C-alpha beads as a LAMMPS data file, in Angstrom:
LAMMPS data file: protein, C-alpha beads

67 atoms
66 bonds

1 atom types
1 bond types

-500.0 500.0 xlo xhi
-500.0 500.0 ylo yhi
-500.0 500.0 zlo zhi

Masses

1 110.0

Atoms # bond

1 1 1 0.213 -0.070 -0.022
2 1 1 2.885 2.372 0.539
3 1 1 4.195 1.736 -3.000
4 1 1 1.107 3.193 -4.252
5 1 1 1.031 5.417 -2.311
6 1 1 4.689 6.863 -3.092
7 1 1 4.022 6.167 -6.764
8 1 1 1.085 7.887 -6.668
9 1 1 3.092 11.232 -5.184
10 1 1 5.782 10.674 -8.046
11 1 1 2.700 10.868 -10.755
12 1 1 1.095 14.097 -9.346
13 1 1 4.532 16.109 -8.740
14 1 1 5.254 14.883 -12.039
15 1 1 2.227 16.397 -13.338
16 1 1 2.428 19.481 -11.136
17 1 1 6.381 19.936 -12.676
18 1 1 4.570 19.605 -16.156
19 1 1 2.236 22.051 -15.743
20 1 1 4.231 24.851 -14.667
21 1 1 6.824 23.799 -17.064
22 1 1 4.459 24.598 -19.990
23 1 1 3.333 27.248 -18.694
24 1 1 6.839 28.625 -19.283
25 1 1 6.485 27.586 -23.012
26 1 1 7.464 30.010 -25.398
27 1 1 5.044 29.356 -28.215
28 1 1 4.946 30.512 -31.387
29 1 1 2.978 32.469 -33.564
30 1 1 0.251 31.597 -36.209
31 1 1 2.703 33.536 -38.551
32 1 1 5.507 31.918 -37.405
33 1 1 3.982 28.343 -37.297
34 1 1 2.588 28.974 -41.438
35 1 1 6.053 29.860 -42.208
36 1 1 8.012 26.784 -40.616
37 1 1 5.510 24.657 -41.889
38 1 1 6.077 26.553 -45.580
39 1 1 10.197 26.024 -45.091
40 1 1 9.328 22.495 -44.052
41 1 1 6.823 21.669 -47.153
42 1 1 9.521 23.358 -49.222
43 1 1 12.162 21.229 -48.423
44 1 1 10.626 18.040 -48.668
45 1 1 9.366 18.657 -51.773
46 1 1 13.049 19.351 -53.159
47 1 1 14.218 16.337 -51.175
48 1 1 11.447 14.372 -53.037
49 1 1 12.578 15.788 -56.875
50 1 1 16.700 15.240 -55.745
51 1 1 15.875 11.343 -54.989
52 1 1 13.454 10.502 -57.448
53 1 1 16.171 11.779 -60.190
54 1 1 18.926 9.864 -58.248
55 1 1 17.056 7.085 -57.941
56 1 1 16.583 7.506 -61.401
57 1 1 19.393 7.525 -63.042
58 1 1 20.952 4.620 -60.799
59 1 1 18.252 2.630 -62.106
60 1 1 19.048 3.074 -65.636
61 1 1 23.350 2.665 -64.592
62 1 1 22.215 -0.599 -63.104
63 1 1 19.686 -1.644 -66.028
64 1 1 23.132 -0.115 -68.677
65 1 1 25.840 -2.912 -66.637
66 1 1 23.167 -5.348 -66.040
67 1 1 22.210 -5.441 -69.683

Bonds

1 1 1 2
2 1 2 3
3 1 3 4
4 1 4 5
5 1 5 6
6 1 6 7
7 1 7 8
8 1 8 9
9 1 9 10
10 1 10 11
11 1 11 12
12 1 12 13
13 1 13 14
14 1 14 15
15 1 15 16
16 1 16 17
17 1 17 18
18 1 18 19
19 1 19 20
20 1 20 21
21 1 21 22
22 1 22 23
23 1 23 24
24 1 24 25
25 1 25 26
26 1 26 27
27 1 27 28
28 1 28 29
29 1 29 30
30 1 30 31
31 1 31 32
32 1 32 33
33 1 33 34
34 1 34 35
35 1 35 36
36 1 36 37
37 1 37 38
38 1 38 39
39 1 39 40
40 1 40 41
41 1 41 42
42 1 42 43
43 1 43 44
44 1 44 45
45 1 45 46
46 1 46 47
47 1 47 48
48 1 48 49
49 1 49 50
50 1 50 51
51 1 51 52
52 1 52 53
53 1 53 54
54 1 54 55
55 1 55 56
56 1 56 57
57 1 57 58
58 1 58 59
59 1 59 60
60 1 60 61
61 1 61 62
62 1 62 63
63 1 63 64
64 1 64 65
65 1 65 66
66 1 66 67
């Protein structure tokens, strides 16, 4: 029974600490979030094209070597 009480106290303290920490977080504005999201989408698109070209070239090279 003592172990359960100790565990419950630890969980309660964790939740209190987590709530306090979240109050100190500086959250980004909607404009910053949208700008960051746009950058990520553009980078993913560019990398997809890059890897697609590399994959296509290597596939052609392997076909050329193996016949």
